[in-house]
C-alpha positions as CSV (number, residue, x, y, z in Angstrom):
1,X,22.3,53.9,3.6
2,X,19.3,55.1,1.6
3,X,16.1,56.2,3.4
4,X,12.8,57.6,2.4
5,X,10.9,60.4,4.2
6,X,7.1,60.2,4.5
7,X,5.6,63.7,4.9
8,X,2.1,65.0,5.3
9,X,1.6,68.6,4.1
10,X,-1.1,71.0,5.3
11,X,-1.7,74.7,5.0
12,X,-1.3,77.0,8.0
13,X,-5.0,76.8,8.5
14,X,-4.9,73.0,8.5
15,X,-6.3,72.4,5.1
16,X,-4.9,69.8,2.7
17,X,-2.3,71.1,0.4
18,X,-3.4,71.1,-3.3
19,X,-1.9,68.4,-5.6
20,X,1.3,69.1,-7.3
21,X,3.6,70.1,-4.4
22,X,6.4,68.1,-6.2
23,X,8.5,67.8,-3.0
24,X,12.1,67.1,-3.2
25,X,15.0,66.9,-0.8
26,X,18.5,68.2,-0.8
27,X,21.1,66.8,1.6
28,X,24.7,67.6,2.4
29,X,27.3,66.6,5.0
30,X,29.7,69.5,4.2
31,X,29.5,72.3,1.5
32,X,31.4,70.0,-0.8
33,X,30.0,66.6,0.3
34,X,26.5,66.6,-1.2
35,X,24.2,63.5,-1.3
36,X,24.4,62.2,-4.9
37,X,21.0,60.5,-4.8
38,X,18.0,62.3,-3.3
39,X,15.2,60.5,-5.1
40,X,11.9,62.0,-6.0
41,X,8.6,62.9,-4.3
42,X,5.7,60.5,-4.9
43,X,2.2,61.5,-3.9
44,X,0.7,58.6,-1.9
45,X,-2.6,60.4,-1.1
46,X,-3.7,64.0,-1.1
47,X,-1.1,65.9,0.9
48,X,0.9,62.8,1.7
49,X,4.2,62.2,-0.1
50,X,7.2,59.8,0.1
51,X,10.5,61.4,-0.8
52,X,13.5,59.3,-1.6
53,X,15.5,57.3,-1.6
54,X,18.0,59.7,-0.1
55,X,21.5,58.2,0.1
56,X,23.7,59.1,3.0
57,X,27.2,57.7,2.1
58,X,29.1,58.8,5.2
59,X,28.7,59.2,9.0
60,X,28.1,62.6,10.5
61,X,25.6,65.4,10.9
62,X,23.8,65.9,7.6
63,X,21.7,68.9,6.7
64,X,18.5,67.9,4.9
65,X,16.2,70.5,3.3
66,X,12.7,69.5,2.0
67,X,11.3,71.8,-0.7
68,X,7.7,71.9,-1.8
69,X,6.3,73.8,-4.8
70,X,9.9,74.5,-5.7
71,X,8.9,75.9,-9.1
72,X,7.0,78.8,-7.5
73,X,8.6,82.1,-6.7
74,X,9.7,82.9,-3.1
75,X,9.0,86.6,-3.8
76,X,5.2,86.5,-4.0
77,X,3.4,86.8,-0.7
78,X,0.8,84.1,-1.5
79,X,3.4,81.7,-3.0
80,X,3.0,78.1,-1.8
81,X,6.8,77.6,-2.1
82,X,8.1,76.4,1.2
83,X,11.1,74.5,2.7
84,X,12.0,72.9,6.0
85,X,15.5,72.2,7.1
86,X,16.7,69.8,9.8
87,X,19.8,68.0,11.0
88,X,20.1,64.3,10.8
89,X,22.8,62.3,12.6
90,X,24.0,59.4,10.4
91,X,25.9,56.7,12.5
């Protein structure tokens, strides 16, 4: 099944995230079973994005990672690059 994720991004201080976060998702069931279709991030409003569709083609516990500002370096202290990872049980 394919799903989309609606996310609202904010800074640590609660301010809206500037445009251009270009969020995207990665998903895998096992290290060799990777979701083939993870869609794209579409900005719905400032700081609000819809990411998908993400296709989960098998049952099990999937690992999903959301990346924002993926083109920015992780090595700069003020970099807006961030990611969030969670587990998703697919029946």
